[in-house]
C-alpha positions as CSV (number, residue, x, y, z in Angstrom):
1,M,27.8,43.9,42.4
2,G,27.9,47.7,42.9
3,H,24.2,48.2,42.4
4,N,24.1,51.2,44.8
5,S,26.9,53.0,42.9
6,C,26.2,56.2,41.1
7,Q,28.6,56.0,38.3
8,A,27.8,57.9,35.1
9,V,25.9,56.0,32.5
10,S,26.7,56.3,28.8
11,V,23.6,57.4,27.0
12,V,22.2,54.9,24.5
13,T,19.2,55.8,22.4
14,F,16.8,53.5,20.5
15,D,14.6,53.9,17.6
16,S,12.3,56.6,19.1
17,G,15.4,58.7,19.9
18,E,14.8,58.2,23.7
19,T,16.9,56.5,26.3
20,L,15.4,53.8,28.3
21,A,15.0,56.2,31.2
22,Q,13.1,58.6,29.0
23,R,10.9,55.8,27.8
24,F,10.1,54.8,31.4
25,R,9.2,58.3,32.3
26,S,7.0,58.9,29.3
27,H,5.0,55.7,29.4
28,M,2.7,56.9,32.2
29,G,3.6,60.6,32.3
30,H,2.7,62.0,35.7
31,S,0.5,59.0,36.6
32,S,-0.2,58.6,40.3
33,T,-0.6,54.8,39.9
34,L,1.7,52.2,41.3
35,Y,3.4,51.8,38.0
36,G,3.6,55.5,37.4
37,F,5.8,55.9,40.6
38,A,7.7,52.7,39.8
39,M,8.6,53.8,36.3
40,R,9.8,57.2,37.4
41,G,11.9,55.5,40.0
42,M,13.2,53.0,37.4
43,A,14.2,55.9,35.2
44,D,16.2,57.7,38.0
45,D,17.8,54.4,39.0
46,W,18.8,53.6,35.4
47,E,20.5,57.0,35.0
48,A,22.2,56.6,38.4
49,G,23.7,53.2,37.4
50,G,21.6,51.3,39.9
51,P,20.2,47.8,39.7
52,T,17.7,48.8,37.0
53,L,20.6,49.5,34.7
54,E,22.0,46.0,35.4
55,V,18.7,44.3,34.7
56,C,18.2,46.2,31.5
57,R,21.7,45.9,30.1
58,G,21.5,44.9,26.5
59,W,18.0,46.2,26.0
60,E,19.1,49.9,25.5
61,D,18.4,49.8,21.7
62,S,15.3,47.7,21.8
63,P,12.4,48.6,19.4
64,N,9.6,50.8,20.7
65,G,7.1,47.9,20.8
66,T,9.3,45.8,23.1
67,M,7.8,47.5,26.2
68,V,10.8,46.8,28.4
69,Q,9.2,48.6,31.3
70,L,6.1,46.3,31.3
71,R,8.3,43.2,31.1
72,F,10.3,44.5,34.0
73,L,7.3,45.2,36.2
74,A,5.6,42.0,35.3
75,G,8.8,40.2,36.4
76,V,8.6,42.1,39.7
77,F,4.9,41.2,40.0
78,R,5.7,37.5,39.6
79,L,8.2,37.8,42.4
80,V,5.4,39.2,44.6
81,L,2.9,36.6,43.5
82,T,5.2,33.8,44.3
83,G,6.1,35.0,47.8
84,Q,9.6,36.1,46.9
85,A,9.0,39.8,47.6
86,P,6.6,40.0,50.6
87,E,7.7,43.5,51.4
88,L,5.9,44.7,48.2
89,V,2.6,43.1,49.0
90,P,1.3,46.1,51.0
91,Y,1.6,48.2,47.8
92,Y,-0.4,45.7,45.5
93,A,-4.1,46.5,45.8
94,C,-5.1,43.2,44.1
95,L,-3.4,41.4,47.0
96,G,-5.1,43.5,49.6
97,G,-2.4,46.1,49.9
98,T,-3.4,49.6,51.0
99,L,-0.2,51.6,51.2
100,P,-0.1,54.7,49.0
101,P,1.9,54.0,45.8
102,D,4.2,57.0,46.1
103,G,6.5,55.1,48.5
104,V,6.9,52.0,46.4
105,W,10.1,52.6,44.6
106,P,12.6,52.5,47.5
107,V,11.2,49.1,48.5
108,M,11.0,47.9,44.9
109,R,14.6,48.9,44.2
110,K,15.8,46.6,47.0
111,V,13.8,43.7,45.6
112,V,15.2,44.4,42.1
113,A,18.8,44.4,43.5
114,K,18.2,41.0,45.1
115,H,16.7,39.4,42.0
116,I,18.7,40.7,39.1
117,P,19.1,37.3,37.2
118,Q,15.4,36.6,37.5
119,L,14.4,40.0,36.2
120,Q,16.9,39.8,33.4
121,E,15.1,36.5,32.4
122,A,11.8,38.3,32.8
123,L,12.7,40.8,30.1
124,T,12.7,38.0,27.5
125,I,9.0,37.3,28.2
126,V,6.6,39.0,25.8
127,P,3.8,41.1,27.4
128,Q,0.6,39.2,27.1
129,T,-2.8,39.4,28.7
130,N,-6.0,37.4,28.0
131,E,-8.9,39.7,28.9
132,P,-12.0,37.6,29.7
133,G,-14.2,40.7,29.6
134,R,-14.0,40.5,25.8
135,S,-16.1,37.3,25.9
136,A,-19.1,39.6,26.5
137,V,-18.5,41.1,23.0
138,L,-18.0,37.6,21.5
139,L,-21.3,36.6,23.1
140,A,-23.2,39.5,21.5
141,G,-21.6,38.6,18.1
142,I,-22.6,35.0,18.5
143,F,-26.2,36.0,19.3
144,E,-26.3,38.0,16.1
145,A,-24.8,35.2,14.0
146,V,-27.2,32.6,15.4
147,R,-30.2,34.9,14.7
148,A,-29.0,35.5,11.1
149,T,-28.3,31.9,10.3
150,G,-30.8,29.9,12.5
151,L,-27.9,27.5,13.3
152,R,-27.4,26.9,17.0
153,R,-24.4,24.5,17.1
154,I,-21.1,26.3,16.8
155,R,-17.6,25.5,15.9
156,L,-15.6,28.4,17.5
157,L,-12.2,29.3,16.1
158,E,-10.0,32.0,17.6
159,P,-6.8,33.2,16.0
160,G,-4.7,35.2,18.5
161,A,-6.3,33.3,21.4
162,S,-3.4,33.8,24.0
163,G,-4.5,31.4,26.8
164,G,-7.8,30.6,25.2
165,L,-9.9,32.0,28.1
166,N,-12.5,33.5,25.8
167,L,-13.1,30.1,24.1
168,H,-14.9,29.2,27.4
169,V,-17.6,31.8,26.6
170,D,-20.5,29.4,27.2
171,R,-19.1,28.6,30.7
172,F,-19.3,32.1,31.9
173,R,-22.4,34.0,33.3
174,F,-23.4,37.3,31.7
175,D,-26.0,39.8,32.7
176,G,-27.3,43.3,32.0
177,P,-30.1,45.4,33.4
178,D,-32.8,43.4,31.6
179,W,-31.2,40.1,30.6
180,S,-28.9,37.3,31.7
181,W,-27.4,34.2,30.1
182,G,-25.1,31.4,31.0
183,P,-24.7,28.9,33.9
184,S,-25.8,30.4,37.2
185,D,-23.0,28.6,39.1
186,S,-20.1,29.8,36.9
187,P,-17.0,31.1,38.8
188,L,-17.2,34.2,36.6
189,T,-20.1,36.5,36.2
190,L,-19.6,39.4,33.8
191,H,-21.8,42.4,34.5
192,T,-21.9,43.9,31.0
193,Q,-24.0,47.0,31.8
194,A,-25.6,46.5,28.4
195,E,-29.3,47.0,27.9
196,G,-31.5,45.4,25.2
197,I,-29.4,42.3,24.6
198,V,-31.7,39.5,23.3
199,P,-30.1,36.1,24.2
200,E,-30.1,33.2,21.8
201,A,-29.7,29.5,22.8
202,F,-26.6,27.8,21.3
203,S,-24.1,25.1,22.1
204,I,-20.4,24.9,21.2
205,A,-19.6,21.7,19.4
206,Q,-15.9,22.5,19.0
207,R,-13.5,25.2,20.3
208,R,-10.0,25.8,19.0
209,G,-7.5,28.6,19.1
210,C,-4.0,29.5,18.0
211,D,-1.4,32.0,19.1
212,V,2.3,32.7,18.2
213,E,3.0,32.5,22.0
214,P,0.3,30.4,23.5
215,V,-0.2,30.4,27.3
216,A,-1.3,27.2,29.1
217,A,-3.9,28.9,31.2
218,A,-4.9,25.7,33.0
219,T,-1.4,25.4,34.5
220,P,-0.1,27.3,37.6
221,E,2.7,28.7,35.4
222,G,0.3,30.0,32.7
223,A,-2.0,31.5,35.3
224,L,1.0,33.3,36.9
225,H,2.0,34.6,33.5
226,L,-1.4,36.1,32.8
227,R,-1.8,37.6,36.2
228,S,1.5,39.3,36.1
229,F,0.7,41.4,33.1
230,V,-2.6,42.8,34.6
231,W,-1.9,46.0,36.4
232,P,-2.1,45.4,40.2
233,W,-4.6,48.2,41.0
234,Q,-7.1,47.1,38.3
235,L,-9.2,45.1,40.8
236,A,-12.1,44.3,38.5
237,R,-9.8,42.8,35.9
238,H,-8.1,40.7,38.4
239,E,-11.4,39.4,39.7
240,R,-12.5,38.5,36.2
241,L,-9.2,36.8,35.5
242,T,-9.4,34.7,38.7
243,G,-12.9,33.5,37.7
244,A,-11.8,32.7,34.1
245,L,-8.7,30.9,35.3
246,T,-10.9,28.7,37.5
247,V,-13.0,27.7,34.5
248,A,-9.8,27.1,32.4
249,A,-8.4,24.8,35.1
250,A,-11.6,22.8,35.1
251,Y,-11.8,22.5,31.3
252,P,-8.2,22.4,30.0
253,L,-7.7,23.1,26.3
254,I,-4.7,23.5,24.1
255,V,-4.0,26.7,22.2
256,E,-2.0,25.7,19.1
257,R,1.3,27.5,18.4
258,A,0.8,29.0,14.9
259,Q,0.5,32.1,12.8
260,A,-3.1,33.2,12.4
261,G,-3.4,33.0,8.6
262,E,-1.7,29.7,8.2
263,W,-3.7,28.2,11.1
264,L,-7.0,29.4,9.8
265,E,-6.3,28.0,6.3
266,R,-5.8,24.6,7.9
267,A,-8.8,24.9,10.3
268,L,-11.1,26.0,7.5
269,S,-9.9,23.6,4.8
270,D,-12.6,21.1,5.6
271,P,-16.2,21.9,6.5
272,P,-17.8,20.3,9.6
273,T,-19.3,16.9,9.0
274,D,-22.6,18.2,10.2
275,D,-24.0,20.9,7.9
276,E,-26.1,22.2,10.8
277,V,-22.9,23.5,12.5
278,L,-22.0,27.2,12.2
279,T,-18.3,28.0,12.1
280,I,-17.6,31.3,13.9
281,V,-14.1,32.9,13.5
282,W,-13.6,35.2,16.4
283,Q,-10.7,37.7,17.0
284,S,-10.2,40.4,19.5
285,I,-7.6,43.2,19.5
286,T,-5.2,41.2,17.4
287,R,-5.1,43.0,14.1
288,M,-2.9,45.8,15.5
289,Y,-0.2,43.1,16.1
290,W,-0.4,41.6,12.6
291,P,1.5,42.8,9.6
292,A,-0.7,43.8,6.7
293,T,0.1,40.6,4.9
294,E,-1.1,38.5,7.9
295,S,-4.4,40.4,8.1
296,A,-4.9,39.9,4.4
297,R,-4.2,36.2,4.7
298,V,-6.8,35.9,7.5
299,A,-9.4,37.7,5.4
300,D,-8.7,35.6,2.4
301,A,-9.0,32.4,4.4
302,I,-12.4,33.4,5.8
303,A,-13.6,34.6,2.4
304,D,-12.5,31.3,0.7
305,A,-14.2,29.2,3.4
306,R,-17.6,30.8,3.0
307,S,-18.3,28.7,-0.1
308,R,-17.7,25.5,1.8
309,M,-19.6,26.0,5.0
310,P,-21.9,28.3,7.0
311,L,-19.6,30.8,8.5
312,A,-19.7,34.1,10.5
313,H,-16.8,36.3,11.3
314,V,-17.0,38.1,14.7
315,S,-14.4,40.8,15.3
316,M,-13.6,43.2,18.1
317,E,-10.9,45.5,16.8
318,H,-10.0,49.1,16.9
319,G,-11.4,51.1,14.0
320,D,-9.3,52.1,11.0
321,H,-9.5,55.8,11.9
322,P,-6.4,57.2,13.7
323,G,-6.6,57.5,17.5
324,A,-9.5,55.1,18.0
325,A,-9.4,54.4,21.7
326,D,-12.5,52.2,21.8
327,A,-13.1,49.1,19.7
328,E,-15.8,48.1,17.2
329,L,-17.9,44.9,17.4
330,A,-18.5,43.7,13.8
331,V,-20.2,40.6,12.4
332,D,-19.2,39.8,8.9
333,G,-17.9,43.4,8.5
334,R,-21.1,45.1,9.7
335,V,-20.3,47.2,12.7
336,L,-22.9,46.6,15.5
337,G,-21.5,49.0,18.2
338,V,-18.5,50.6,19.9
339,V,-17.1,48.7,22.9
340,H,-14.5,49.2,25.6
341,P,-11.2,47.5,24.7
342,H,-11.6,45.3,27.8
343,G,-15.1,44.3,26.7
344,I,-16.8,45.7,29.8
345,P,-18.8,47.9,29.6
346,L,-20.2,46.2,26.5
347,W,-21.7,49.2,24.7
348,V,-20.0,52.6,24.7
349,P,-21.7,55.5,22.8
350,P,-19.6,56.6,19.8
351,G,-17.3,59.5,20.7
352,T,-16.9,58.6,24.4
353,H,-14.1,56.9,26.2
354,A,-15.1,54.7,29.1
């Protein structure tokens, strides 16, 4: 198919004014990570008319937020995870690989050339992760809401739930220097590094979530999807995900396909039959993906429901100030602390970036 040819490429720019090659190079700058070397190799190969160009044909004018490069590399990662690219395993630390990343691109390029149709299909899959470390933040918010209301039976609703992993919060184990909570035999233990957390007893009576592109985390296909978008050298994240997927497989749940505002309006239309149940609406790093109208609809649905039922809103979102790298944990709009976007470590002093 001529993937090794070096014909000139007509330069196509998209909405940032950059070519795809420029986008690949700028994503990780001079990063010495596996994907840093891979993206720079992809950029050179695209400009040289190699297999990367063939995979990405038709995506040259894609919007900035499409993240073609992450879709591409997740597709390659799925080939590795499914045994179709064993030659790349030595470069993937999460699979035990120990080779330095600077040699990855020549090997990856051959894999790309052999799997062009699969990688073209991979570009249609929206990047999506479901970080279980964020459940540590959810837990802290639940403790606060339980203390404030005195209600210990919870209906947990999560818009933007992805695969619903964080809806299993009560099935994970958590600890800090001076506290612990959750089943001691859980497949996932989250070491929060947080001091001074005061646990509260509670039980979850109902758990529901929605997402515009839900992932069936209890299935092999869903697990593969979520693994492929976690960067291969982030070993702690892969370890957390493995534990959370084990829990999800043991307790399958369905994340409903719906927009956040419309789904919340329906979910909150009727109060629980038991007035001793506290409804908690929980969201994490979702607002940045919603248009302003959707955020307003979510806020209106929550405000309207407060007159019908005991309700708390726990949010983990980036602050409104520009350039906020960390996220804020808030309960009913009151900011309790600054947290890492992955949830672990739980507490990050304001002005620092863990």
